[in-house]
C-alpha positions as a Markdown table, in Angstrom:
| # | Residue | x | y | z |
|---|---|---|---|---|
| 1 | Met | 18.4 | -111.4 | -61.4 |
| 2 | Leu | 16.9 | -108.0 | -60.7 |
| 3 | His | 13.2 | -108.5 | -61.7 |
| 4 | Pro | 11.7 | -106.1 | -64.2 |
| 5 | Asp | 8.9 | -104.6 | -60.8 |
| 6 | Asn | 11.8 | -103.7 | -59.1 |
| 7 | Ile | 14.0 | -101.6 | -61.0 |
| 8 | Gln | 13.4 | -98.0 | -59.2 |
| 9 | Leu | 14.2 | -95.1 | -61.9 |
| 10 | Pro | 12.8 | -92.1 | -59.8 |
| 11 | Phe | 13.3 | -89.5 | -62.6 |
| 12 | Leu | 10.4 | -91.2 | -64.3 |
| 13 | Asp | 8.1 | -89.8 | -61.2 |
| 14 | Ile | 5.2 | -88.1 | -61.8 |
| 15 | Ile | 5.4 | -84.7 | -59.7 |
| 16 | Ser | 2.3 | -83.0 | -58.7 |
| 17 | Ile | 2.5 | -79.2 | -58.2 |
| 18 | Arg | 0.0 | -78.2 | -55.6 |
| 19 | Asp | -1.4 | -75.0 | -54.0 |
| 20 | Glu | -2.0 | -74.7 | -50.0 |
| 21 | Ser | -5.4 | -76.0 | -50.4 |
| 22 | Asn | -3.7 | -79.4 | -52.0 |
| 23 | Asn | -5.3 | -78.2 | -55.6 |
| 24 | Leu | -3.3 | -79.6 | -58.2 |
| 25 | Leu | -2.0 | -77.2 | -60.8 |
| 26 | Phe | 0.0 | -79.3 | -63.0 |
| 27 | Glu | 2.3 | -82.7 | -63.3 |
| 28 | Ile | 5.6 | -82.7 | -64.7 |
| 29 | Val | 8.0 | -85.6 | -64.7 |
| 30 | Arg | 10.7 | -85.5 | -62.1 |
| 31 | Asp | 13.5 | -85.2 | -64.6 |
| 32 | Leu | 12.1 | -82.2 | -66.4 |
| 33 | Leu | 11.2 | -80.6 | -62.8 |
| 34 | His | 14.0 | -78.7 | -62.2 |
| 35 | Gln | 14.9 | -77.4 | -65.3 |
| 36 | Asn | 11.4 | -75.5 | -65.3 |
| 37 | Tyr | 11.0 | -75.1 | -61.6 |
| 38 | Met | 13.4 | -74.0 | -58.7 |
| 39 | Val | 12.6 | -73.0 | -55.3 |
| 40 | Gly | 12.0 | -69.2 | -54.7 |
| 41 | Gln | 11.0 | -68.4 | -58.6 |
| 42 | Ile | 7.2 | -67.2 | -59.5 |
| 43 | His | 5.9 | -68.9 | -62.5 |
| 44 | Ser | 1.9 | -68.4 | -63.6 |
| 45 | Phe | -1.0 | -71.2 | -63.1 |
| 46 | Tyr | -4.4 | -70.2 | -64.6 |
| 47 | Gly | -3.2 | -66.8 | -64.9 |
| 48 | Arg | -2.4 | -66.5 | -61.1 |
| 49 | Pro | 1.4 | -65.6 | -60.0 |
| 50 | Tyr | 2.0 | -68.5 | -57.0 |
| 51 | Leu | 5.6 | -68.6 | -55.4 |
| 52 | Ile | 7.7 | -72.2 | -55.2 |
| 53 | Ser | 7.7 | -72.6 | -51.9 |
| 54 | His | 9.1 | -76.3 | -51.5 |
| 55 | Met | 9.6 | -79.6 | -52.1 |
| 56 | Asp | 7.4 | -82.4 | -50.3 |
| 57 | Glu | 9.5 | -85.8 | -51.3 |
| 58 | Val | 7.0 | -88.1 | -49.5 |
| 59 | Asn | 4.3 | -87.2 | -51.3 |
| 60 | Lys | 6.2 | -86.3 | -54.5 |
| 61 | Thr | 4.8 | -82.8 | -54.7 |
| 62 | Leu | 6.1 | -79.3 | -55.3 |
| 63 | Arg | 4.3 | -76.9 | -53.0 |
| 64 | Val | 3.6 | -73.3 | -54.3 |
| 65 | Lys | 1.6 | -70.8 | -52.8 |
| 66 | Lys | 0.2 | -67.6 | -53.9 |
| 67 | Thr | 1.6 | -64.3 | -54.4 |
| 68 | Asp | 0.6 | -60.7 | -55.2 |
| 69 | Val | 3.6 | -60.1 | -57.8 |
| 70 | Thr | 2.5 | -58.8 | -61.3 |
| 71 | Asn | 5.1 | -58.0 | -63.2 |
| 72 | Leu | 6.2 | -60.9 | -65.8 |
| 73 | Leu | 9.4 | -63.0 | -64.6 |
| 74 | Phe | 11.2 | -65.1 | -66.4 |
| 75 | Tyr | 14.6 | -67.1 | -65.9 |
| 76 | Arg | 17.9 | -68.4 | -66.5 |
| 77 | Ser | 20.0 | -70.4 | -64.8 |
| 78 | Cys | 24.2 | -70.3 | -64.3 |
| 79 | Leu | 25.7 | -73.8 | -64.6 |
| 80 | Ser | 28.6 | -75.1 | -64.2 |
| 81 | Val | 28.7 | -78.1 | -66.8 |
| 82 | Glu | 31.3 | -81.1 | -66.9 |
| 83 | Val | 32.1 | -84.3 | -69.4 |
| 84 | Leu | 33.8 | -86.4 | -67.4 |
| 85 | Asp | 34.7 | -88.8 | -70.0 |
| 86 | Asp | 37.7 | -88.7 | -72.4 |
| 87 | Trp | 35.9 | -87.2 | -75.8 |
| 88 | Lys | 38.0 | -89.6 | -78.1 |
| 89 | Ser | 36.4 | -92.5 | -75.5 |
| 90 | Leu | 32.3 | -91.5 | -75.8 |
| 91 | Ser | 30.3 | -94.0 | -77.1 |
| 92 | Pro | 29.1 | -93.3 | -80.5 |
| 93 | Ile | 24.7 | -93.1 | -80.8 |
| 94 | Arg | 24.1 | -94.9 | -83.5 |
| 95 | Asn | 22.8 | -93.3 | -86.5 |
| 96 | Met | 23.9 | -90.0 | -85.5 |
| 97 | Asp | 27.3 | -89.6 | -87.4 |
| 98 | Tyr | 26.5 | -86.5 | -89.4 |
| 99 | Ser | 29.5 | -85.8 | -90.4 |
| 100 | Pro | 30.2 | -84.3 | -93.9 |
| 101 | Gly | 34.0 | -84.7 | -93.5 |
| 102 | Leu | 36.8 | -82.9 | -95.4 |
| 103 | Tyr | 36.6 | -80.1 | -97.9 |
| 104 | Tyr | 38.2 | -77.2 | -99.5 |
| 105 | Arg | 37.7 | -73.8 | -99.5 |
| 106 | Asn | 39.7 | -71.2 | -101.5 |
| 107 | Gly | 42.8 | -73.9 | -101.5 |
| 108 | Ser | 42.9 | -74.4 | -97.7 |
| 109 | Pro | 41.5 | -78.3 | -96.4 |
| 110 | Ile | 38.3 | -77.3 | -93.9 |
| 111 | Ser | 37.5 | -81.0 | -91.5 |
| 112 | Val | 34.2 | -81.2 | -89.8 |
| 113 | Ser | 32.7 | -83.5 | -87.4 |
| 114 | Phe | 29.3 | -83.5 | -86.3 |
| 115 | Gln | 28.5 | -86.4 | -84.2 |
| 116 | Gly | 26.0 | -88.2 | -81.2 |
| 117 | Phe | 27.9 | -89.6 | -78.3 |
| 118 | Glu | 27.2 | -90.8 | -74.9 |
| 119 | Gly | 28.3 | -90.0 | -71.7 |
| 120 | His | 28.9 | -88.9 | -68.3 |
| 121 | Val | 27.5 | -85.5 | -67.8 |
| 122 | His | 27.3 | -83.5 | -64.4 |
| 123 | Leu | 25.9 | -80.6 | -64.0 |
| 124 | Met | 26.0 | -77.5 | -61.1 |
| 125 | Val | 22.9 | -74.7 | -60.8 |
| 126 | Asn | 25.5 | -72.0 | -59.6 |
| 127 | Asn | 22.8 | -69.2 | -59.2 |
| 128 | Val | 19.7 | -68.2 | -61.6 |
| 129 | Ile | 19.0 | -64.9 | -62.8 |
| 130 | Ser | 15.3 | -63.1 | -62.7 |
| 131 | Phe | 14.5 | -61.0 | -65.3 |
| 132 | Ala | 11.3 | -58.6 | -65.4 |
| 133 | Lys | 12.0 | -57.7 | -68.8 |
| 134 | Tyr | 13.5 | -59.3 | -71.5 |
| 135 | Tyr | 17.2 | -59.6 | -70.6 |
| 136 | His | 18.1 | -58.4 | -73.6 |
| 137 | Ala | 16.0 | -55.4 | -73.5 |
| 138 | Pro | 17.9 | -52.0 | -74.1 |
| 139 | Lys | 19.2 | -50.6 | -70.6 |
| 140 | Tyr | 17.0 | -48.5 | -69.6 |
| 141 | Cys | 13.9 | -51.8 | -69.5 |
| 142 | His | 16.3 | -53.7 | -68.3 |
| 143 | Thr | 16.1 | -54.9 | -64.3 |
| 144 | Ser | 17.5 | -58.7 | -63.0 |
| 145 | Lys | 18.3 | -59.8 | -60.1 |
| 146 | Ile | 20.7 | -63.0 | -59.0 |
| 147 | Leu | 18.5 | -65.7 | -56.4 |
| 148 | Pro | 20.7 | -68.2 | -54.8 |
| 149 | Val | 20.2 | -72.1 | -54.8 |
| 150 | Asn | 19.7 | -73.4 | -52.3 |
| 151 | Glu | 18.9 | -77.0 | -53.1 |
| 152 | Phe | 18.5 | -79.1 | -56.3 |
| 153 | Lys | 21.6 | -77.9 | -56.8 |
| 154 | Glu | 23.4 | -80.3 | -59.3 |
| 155 | Arg | 22.3 | -83.0 | -61.9 |
| 156 | Asp | 23.7 | -86.5 | -63.1 |
| 157 | Tyr | 23.2 | -88.1 | -66.0 |
| 158 | His | 26.0 | -91.2 | -66.8 |
| 159 | Lys | 24.3 | -91.6 | -70.0 |
| 160 | Gly | 24.1 | -88.0 | -70.8 |
| 161 | Arg | 23.3 | -87.3 | -74.7 |
| 162 | Ile | 26.0 | -84.6 | -76.7 |
| 163 | Leu | 26.0 | -83.8 | -80.1 |
| 164 | Arg | 30.2 | -82.8 | -80.6 |
| 165 | Leu | 30.5 | -79.9 | -83.7 |
| 166 | Ser | 34.3 | -80.1 | -84.2 |
| 167 | Ile | 35.8 | -77.7 | -87.2 |
| 168 | Lys | 39.5 | -78.1 | -88.4 |
| 169 | Tyr | 38.9 | -74.4 | -89.5 |
| 170 | Met | 40.9 | -72.2 | -92.6 |
| 171 | Arg | 44.3 | -71.4 | -90.9 |
| 172 | Lys | 43.5 | -68.0 | -91.7 |
| 173 | Gln | 45.8 | -65.7 | -89.0 |
| 174 | Glu | 42.7 | -63.5 | -88.2 |
| 175 | Tyr | 41.2 | -66.9 | -87.0 |
| 176 | Ile | 44.0 | -67.6 | -85.5 |
| 177 | Asp | 44.6 | -64.9 | -83.3 |
| 178 | Asn | 40.8 | -64.3 | -82.3 |
| 179 | Ile | 39.1 | -68.2 | -82.1 |
| 180 | Gly | 38.7 | -67.0 | -78.6 |
| 181 | Lys | 36.1 | -64.1 | -79.6 |
| 182 | Ile | 34.9 | -66.3 | -82.6 |
| 183 | Arg | 34.3 | -69.1 | -79.9 |
| 184 | Lys | 32.1 | -67.0 | -77.4 |
| 185 | Gly | 30.5 | -65.2 | -80.0 |
| 186 | Leu | 28.7 | -68.2 | -82.1 |
| 187 | Gln | 28.0 | -69.8 | -78.4 |
| 188 | Val | 26.1 | -67.1 | -77.6 |
| 189 | Leu | 24.5 | -67.3 | -81.1 |
| 190 | Phe | 23.5 | -70.9 | -81.3 |
| 191 | Tyr | 22.4 | -70.7 | -77.7 |
| 192 | Glu | 19.8 | -68.2 | -78.8 |
| 193 | Ala | 19.3 | -69.8 | -82.3 |
| 194 | Met | 18.3 | -72.6 | -80.3 |
| 195 | Tyr | 14.9 | -71.1 | -78.6 |
| 196 | Ser | 13.8 | -70.5 | -81.9 |
| 197 | Val | 14.6 | -74.1 | -83.4 |
| 198 | Phe | 12.7 | -75.6 | -79.8 |
| 199 | Pro | 10.8 | -72.7 | -78.5 |
| 200 | His | 8.7 | -75.3 | -76.0 |
| 201 | His | 12.2 | -77.4 | -75.1 |
| 202 | Ala | 15.3 | -75.1 | -75.7 |
| 203 | Gln | 15.7 | -75.0 | -71.6 |
| 204 | Tyr | 16.6 | -79.2 | -72.0 |
| 205 | Leu | 19.9 | -78.4 | -74.7 |
| 206 | Leu | 22.9 | -77.3 | -73.6 |
| 207 | Val | 25.5 | -75.9 | -75.3 |
| 208 | Gly | 28.8 | -75.4 | -74.3 |
| 209 | Ser | 32.3 | -75.0 | -75.6 |
| 210 | Ser | 35.7 | -75.2 | -73.5 |
| 211 | Gly | 37.4 | -72.3 | -72.8 |
| 212 | Ala | 34.6 | -69.9 | -73.4 |
| 213 | Lys | 33.6 | -68.9 | -70.2 |
| 214 | Asp | 32.2 | -65.1 | -70.1 |
| 215 | Asp | 31.7 | -63.4 | -66.5 |
| 216 | Thr | 29.2 | -60.6 | -67.9 |
| 217 | Leu | 27.0 | -63.4 | -69.9 |
| 218 | Pro | 26.9 | -66.1 | -66.9 |
| 219 | Trp | 23.1 | -67.5 | -68.3 |
| 220 | Ile | 24.9 | -68.3 | -71.8 |
| 221 | Ile | 28.7 | -69.7 | -71.3 |
| 222 | Gly | 29.1 | -70.5 | -68.0 |
| 223 | Asp | 31.6 | -72.6 | -67.1 |
| 224 | Phe | 32.3 | -75.8 | -69.0 |
| 225 | Ser | 34.6 | -78.5 | -69.4 |
| 226 | Val | 35.5 | -81.8 | -70.9 |
| 227 | Lys | 37.4 | -84.3 | -69.5 |
| 228 | Thr | 40.3 | -84.3 | -72.4 |
| 229 | Gln | 40.8 | -80.9 | -74.1 |
| 230 | Asp | 39.9 | -80.5 | -77.3 |
| 231 | Pro | 42.7 | -80.2 | -79.8 |
| 232 | Glu | 44.1 | -76.5 | -80.6 |
| 233 | Asp | 43.1 | -76.1 | -83.8 |
| 234 | Glu | 39.7 | -77.1 | -84.4 |
| 235 | Leu | 36.9 | -75.2 | -82.7 |
| 236 | Thr | 34.7 | -77.5 | -80.9 |
| 237 | Phe | 30.7 | -77.2 | -79.8 |
| 238 | Tyr | 28.9 | -79.4 | -77.2 |
| 239 | Phe | 25.0 | -79.6 | -77.7 |
| 240 | Ile | 23.6 | -81.8 | -74.7 |
| 241 | Glu | 20.4 | -83.1 | -73.6 |
| 242 | Asp | 19.4 | -81.8 | -70.1 |
| 243 | Ser | 17.4 | -84.9 | -69.3 |
| 244 | Asn | 17.6 | -88.9 | -68.6 |
| 245 | Val | 14.7 | -89.1 | -70.9 |
| 246 | Asp | 15.8 | -89.1 | -75.0 |
| 247 | Leu | 13.9 | -85.9 | -76.1 |
| 248 | Gly | 15.1 | -86.4 | -79.3 |
| 249 | Leu | 16.8 | -82.7 | -79.3 |
| 250 | Ile | 20.4 | -83.6 | -80.8 |
| 251 | Gly | 18.9 | -86.3 | -82.8 |
| 252 | Ala | 16.4 | -84.1 | -84.9 |
| 253 | Leu | 19.7 | -81.7 | -85.7 |
| 254 | Thr | 21.5 | -83.8 | -88.7 |
| 255 | Trp | 24.3 | -81.9 | -90.7 |
| 256 | Asp | 21.8 | -80.4 | -93.1 |
| 257 | His | 19.4 | -79.3 | -90.8 |
| 258 | Phe | 21.8 | -78.0 | -88.7 |
| 259 | Gln | 22.8 | -75.7 | -91.8 |
| 260 | Asp | 19.5 | -74.7 | -92.9 |
| 261 | Ile | 17.8 | -73.9 | -89.6 |
| 262 | Val | 20.7 | -73.0 | -87.3 |
| 263 | Val | 24.2 | -71.6 | -89.4 |
| 264 | Ser | 22.2 | -70.3 | -92.5 |
| 265 | Pro | 19.6 | -67.7 | -90.4 |
| 266 | Ile | 22.5 | -67.0 | -88.2 |
| 267 | Leu | 24.5 | -65.6 | -91.4 |
| 268 | Asp | 21.6 | -64.0 | -92.4 |
| 269 | Tyr | 21.1 | -62.4 | -89.3 |
| 270 | Leu | 24.7 | -61.1 | -89.0 |
| 271 | Leu | 24.6 | -60.0 | -92.3 |
| 272 | Trp | 21.5 | -57.6 | -91.5 |
| 273 | Leu | 23.3 | -56.4 | -88.5 |
| 274 | Asn | 26.5 | -55.4 | -90.4 |
| 275 | Asp | 24.9 | -53.6 | -93.7 |
| 276 | Gly | 25.2 | -50.3 | -92.7 |
| 277 | Ser | 21.8 | -48.9 | -91.2 |
| 278 | Glu | 21.4 | -47.9 | -87.6 |
| 279 | Glu | 17.8 | -48.1 | -86.6 |
| 280 | Thr | 15.2 | -51.2 | -87.1 |
| 281 | Pro | 12.1 | -51.2 | -88.8 |
| 282 | Ser | 9.4 | -50.3 | -87.0 |
| 283 | Gly | 7.9 | -53.8 | -86.5 |
| 284 | Tyr | 11.2 | -55.6 | -84.9 |
| 285 | Thr | 11.2 | -54.2 | -81.6 |
| 286 | Lys | 7.5 | -53.6 | -80.4 |
| 287 | Tyr | 9.0 | -54.4 | -76.8 |
| 288 | Leu | 10.6 | -50.7 | -76.7 |
| 289 | Thr | 9.5 | -47.6 | -75.3 |
| 290 | Pro | 7.6 | -45.8 | -77.7 |
| 291 | Gly | 10.1 | -42.8 | -78.6 |
| 292 | Lys | 13.0 | -44.6 | -77.2 |
| 293 | Glu | 15.8 | -44.9 | -80.1 |
| 294 | Arg | 15.5 | -48.4 | -82.2 |
| 295 | Asp | 18.8 | -49.8 | -81.9 |
| 296 | Lys | 18.7 | -53.4 | -83.8 |
| 297 | Phe | 22.0 | -54.1 | -81.7 |
| 298 | Ala | 20.0 | -53.9 | -78.6 |
| 299 | Phe | 19.2 | -57.5 | -78.6 |
| 300 | Leu | 23.3 | -58.7 | -78.3 |
| 301 | Lys | 23.5 | -55.6 | -75.8 |
| 302 | Tyr | 21.8 | -57.3 | -73.3 |
| 303 | Gly | 21.2 | -54.2 | -71.5 |
| 304 | Ser | 24.1 | -53.0 | -71.9 |
| 305 | Asp | 25.3 | -49.8 | -73.3 |
| 306 | Thr | 27.8 | -51.7 | -75.9 |
| 307 | Leu | 27.8 | -55.3 | -77.4 |
| 308 | Pro | 30.1 | -57.7 | -75.4 |
| 309 | Asp | 33.7 | -56.8 | -76.2 |
| 310 | Phe | 34.3 | -60.5 | -77.8 |
| 311 | Phe | 31.2 | -59.6 | -80.5 |
| 312 | Asp | 32.6 | -58.9 | -83.8 |
| 313 | Thr | 29.9 | -59.4 | -86.6 |
| 314 | Glu | 32.1 | -59.0 | -89.6 |
| 315 | Leu | 34.7 | -61.4 | -87.7 |
| 316 | Leu | 31.7 | -64.3 | -87.2 |
| 317 | Ile | 30.6 | -63.5 | -90.7 |
| 318 | Asn | 33.9 | -64.2 | -92.8 |
| 319 | Phe | 34.9 | -67.4 | -90.3 |
| 320 | Ile | 30.6 | -69.0 | -91.0 |
| 321 | Arg | 31.1 | -68.2 | -94.7 |
| 322 | Asp | 34.7 | -69.9 | -94.8 |
| 323 | Asn | 34.3 | -72.5 | -92.8 |
| 324 | Phe | 30.7 | -73.6 | -93.0 |
| 325 | Gly | 30.2 | -73.1 | -96.8 |
| 326 | Leu | 28.1 | -70.9 | -97.0 |
| 327 | Glu | 27.2 | -68.0 | -99.9 |
| 328 | Glu | 26.6 | -64.6 | -99.4 |
| 329 | Thr | 22.8 | -64.1 | -99.4 |
């Protein structure tokens, strides 16, 4: 029998972040290290910029060195995510079945499943994009750079925590014909909403939908696959904790909570985008250069001149109202 003192859980190691003089700058559990720090990135410690140099495994230390870079940089990883188990055989997480079940909308049956599972999840970091300005800023202040990833590219969770949202949606022809656009549009909005719901922990929550890959926004809509494809008449999203340790993120998203703090604000946001006005109130876009056009669609253009070709606000508004049971406000 294995004695508890001999059980090794390296993902629980405490990793020190130290500078060239071996000064301790920060400590973090290994399980969350590479969601926050990758070699080649620049991060601030005590108000000074440091370049992530290399990992010293012998001393369980991430080595950094001072740099002269002064730009505010932040990073988004472009990921490939696989759920390696058949979703039908995933192990349910106790007390995490929030499914509202079957209900009717204008005489049409709609079935919603919202359940927590454990399953084998494999994650590959393809590359990292650095941004010197907000990645959703207008084109004139949008600068990004692709950084290669040469180490710590993979993470594997044999008991990954997965929240599966599956909607057997209203069979309107416009939804059937445009389900690919709806899938991508909702994935973008769910992804961005997580940074409001979990402002300090959103980097540990992945959002994916099989078949939604988009090369124009690879840090949001990357490669995502499940072992067994989801039914064609259902729209399915997976919310996955990027951690061995239970962070409590998907456990916080009960169906009522998800409706109130994710779906309802998204609908309000889409209605505001679609209200016909061209400019935002002055307080909405403080990062814009004074005198430049105030475009309230700038956030979703991600530095381009136009919205992504899949983004249709009116289509998304109708779909959310019909299938999430939300009324016009």
